[in-house]
C-alpha positions in Angstrom: -1.3 18.1 -3.3 1.4 16.0 -1.8 0.8 12.4 -0.4 2.6 11.4 2.8 2.6 8.6 5.3 0.9 9.4 8.6 2.8 8.6 11.8 1.0 6.5 14.4 0.7 9.5 16.6 -0.9 11.6 13.8 -3.3 8.9 13.0 -4.4 8.5 16.6 -4.8 12.2 17.0 -7.3 12.4 14.2 -10.9 12.9 15.6 -12.5 10.7 12.9 -10.1 7.8 13.7 -10.9 8.3 17.4 -14.7 8.1 16.7 -14.2 4.9 14.7 -12.1 3.4 17.4 -14.7 4.3 20.1 -17.5 2.9 17.9 -15.6 -0.3 17.4 -14.4 -0.6 21.0 -10.7 -0.4 20.1 -8.4 1.2 22.6 -5.3 3.3 21.7 -3.2 0.8 23.7 -4.4 -2.0 21.4 -3.4 -0.1 18.3 0.0 0.7 19.7 0.6 -3.0 20.7 -0.3 -4.1 17.2 2.0 -1.5 15.6 4.8 -2.6 17.9 4.2 -6.3 17.1 4.3 -5.6 13.3 7.4 -3.5 13.7 9.2 -6.3 15.5 8.2 -8.9 13.0 9.4 -6.8 10.1 12.9 -6.7 11.5 15.5 -4.0 11.7 16.3 -1.6 9.0 12.9 -1.5 7.3 11.2 1.8 6.9 7.5 2.4 7.3 6.7 1.7 3.6 9.2 -1.1 3.0 8.2 -4.7 2.9 4.6 -5.5 3.4 3.2 -2.0 2.7 1.7 -1.7 6.2 1.9 2.1 6.1 -1.2 3.9 4.8 -0.8 6.7 2.3 -3.2 9.6 2.3 -3.6 12.5 0.0 -4.2 15.6 2.1 -6.1 18.3 0.2 -7.3 21.6 1.6 -11.0 22.2 0.7 -11.9 25.1 -1.7 -13.3 28.1 0.1 -17.1 28.3 -0.3 -19.4 31.3 -0.2 -22.6 30.4 1.5 -24.1 33.9 1.4 -25.7 33.4 -2.0 
């Protein structure tokens, strides 16, 4: 298991994120504008996890195979 930071494109491609956005009435363009606004305010030279901790860290784990025949 290796944690990593999702890119904005990866996050917006996630079906669950899209369902939540649809439910909440949030458009992709709004999320991209917010991301750009935060990036500009943070200034040059700061990576995605530097400064305010805006990046979200996820642990990605493959589920264990299950046998449903029993």
